[in-house]
Each structure stands twice: as structure tokens, then as C-alpha cells.
C-alpha positions as CSV (number, residue, x, y, z in Angstrom):
1,M,146.5,12.7,106.0
2,M,147.7,9.8,104.0
3,V,145.6,8.4,101.1
4,Q,145.9,4.7,100.1
5,A,145.6,3.7,96.5
6,V,145.9,0.4,94.6
7,I,147.7,1.0,91.3
8,T,148.6,-1.1,88.4
9,L,152.0,-0.6,86.9
10,D,153.5,-2.1,83.7
11,E,156.9,-3.8,84.0
12,R,158.8,-0.7,82.8
13,A,157.2,1.6,85.4
14,D,157.8,-1.0,88.1
15,A,161.4,-1.2,87.1
16,V,161.8,2.6,87.1
17,L,160.3,2.8,90.6
18,T,162.7,0.0,91.8
19,I,165.7,2.1,90.4
20,V,164.4,5.3,92.0
21,K,163.9,3.4,95.3
22,G,167.5,2.1,95.2
23,K,169.2,5.2,93.9
24,Y,167.7,7.5,96.5
25,G,167.7,5.0,99.4
26,L,163.9,5.0,99.8
27,K,162.2,2.5,102.0
28,N,159.6,1.2,99.6
29,K,157.9,1.8,96.2
30,S,155.3,4.0,97.9
31,D,158.1,6.4,98.9
32,A,159.5,6.1,95.3
33,V,156.1,7.1,93.9
34,N,155.8,10.1,96.2
35,F,159.4,11.1,95.3
36,V,158.6,11.0,91.5
37,V,155.4,12.9,92.0
38,S,157.1,15.6,94.1
39,K,159.7,16.1,91.3
40,F,157.0,16.6,88.7
41,E,154.9,18.7,91.0
42,T,157.4,21.5,91.0
43,E,157.9,21.2,87.2
44,L,154.2,21.2,86.3
45,L,152.6,23.3,89.1
46,E,155.3,25.9,89.6
47,P,156.7,26.7,86.2
48,E,159.3,29.4,85.9
49,L,158.1,32.7,84.7
50,R,158.7,33.3,81.0
51,P,161.6,35.6,80.3
52,E,159.4,38.0,78.3
53,F,156.9,38.4,81.1
54,V,159.7,39.0,83.6
55,E,161.1,41.7,81.3
56,R,157.7,43.4,81.1
57,I,157.4,43.5,84.8
58,R,160.9,45.0,85.2
59,T,160.0,47.7,82.6
60,I,156.9,48.6,84.6
61,E,158.9,48.6,87.9
62,K,161.4,51.0,86.5
63,R,158.7,53.6,86.0
64,G,157.9,53.7,89.7
65,K,156.4,51.6,92.5
66,F,152.8,52.6,92.2
67,S,150.4,53.6,89.5
68,H,146.7,54.5,89.6
69,Y,144.3,53.2,87.0
70,K,140.7,54.2,86.4
71,S,139.9,50.8,84.9
72,L,141.2,47.3,84.6
73,D,141.4,47.7,80.9
74,R,143.9,50.6,81.3
75,L,146.1,48.3,83.5
76,R,145.9,45.5,80.9
77,K,146.9,47.8,78.1
78,E,149.9,49.1,80.1
79,I,151.0,45.5,80.9
80,E,150.6,44.4,77.3
81,N,152.5,47.3,75.9
82,A,155.3,47.3,78.4
């Protein structure tokens, strides 16, 4: 489903969209807006995992595949102290 929107751009934003449109061979500024949004979508909505979190998970994985916990608090403590 496509949504239509009327937007107001300042001169600089319009110029940037024109450059994006030309640089990437897009048909129109609507395609340029969608392109720019898709670039920011991956950056904002799917951030990379922080290295320290990845290291914690790897440490837990080394101990074995499965662990049993009597409470969620015990699980939290193990993750925080990994």
C-alpha cells in the first residue's frame, strides 16, 4: 500500500533530494525520499549490537547451550555478571 503525503522542504533539503535523485538514477523526488528513509531505517531501527553485549552472550554460550532457571531474576543476574 502506498501512502501519499504533501511535504514542505526548505531549499537545502530540496537540493539534497535532487542530488540523491541524480546520483542514484532515481525517477523522481518521491523515490529519493524513499531511498533516504530506507538508509536511515537500517541505521536507526536495526542498530548493531554493542560489542560488550556480544561478548556477554559469547561467554554464556561457552558454558553450554541450555541452562535452567528458577526465576527471571536469576537469569538477569547471570546475564549481568557474564
